[in-house]
N, C-alpha and C positions, 0 to 999 in steps of 0.2 A: 504494500500500500504506500507507494512513494508520493510524496507531496509534490505539487507542481513546482517547477523551477521558477523562482521569483528573482533570483540573483543573476544578473547578466555578468559573466566573467569579463567581458570586454569593458564594461563600466567600472568594474573593480580595478582593472589595469589602468584605466584613465585616471581614476581617483588617486592611485598610488603615484602615477607620473606627476599629477598636480602637486601632490605632497612633496615629492622630490624637488620639483621646480621651486617650491616655496621654502625649501630647506626645512621642511617639517617632517616629523616622524609620526605616522598615523598608526593607531592600534586598531584591532578588529572592532572594539566597541564603537570607536569614532566612525569607522567605515560603515558599520551596521546602522548607526544613527542617520548618516547621510542617505544611505540606500533606502531606509525606512521612509524618510521624508519624501524622497523622489518617487517611490512606488506607491506610497499611501498604505503600505502594509507593514506590519511589525516584522522586522528582520533581526534575528538574534546574532550576537557576535560569533557564536560557535558555528552558525550556518555560513557566515562569511568566511571563517577560517577553513571550513570544510570545502567550500566552493574554491577557495584559493589553492588548497592542497590538491584537489582533484584536477585543477587546471594548470598546475605547476606555477602558480603565481607566488612570488616571494616578496614579503613585505620588507621595505627598507629597514635596516637595523634600528631598533628602538633605542633612543639616546639614554633612556633610564637604565638600560642593561648593558653596561660596559664590561667587557671581559676583565676579570681580576688578574693582575700581574703578580705572580708568586715568585 
């Protein structure tokens, strides 16, 4: 019983490119919020991350998570 696909992978890619152009790091919750507003449907962050994973979309590195140097 699969849910109809509401997330457009191309749109997710566009949003990530916009984020990179603005030197911003976007998280899945932020992307979900924007997509929810655009589609008028509630989209959950885990749905966005699943869509990204399935389509091989990689989010730019989140600035809050810098690798620790040991």
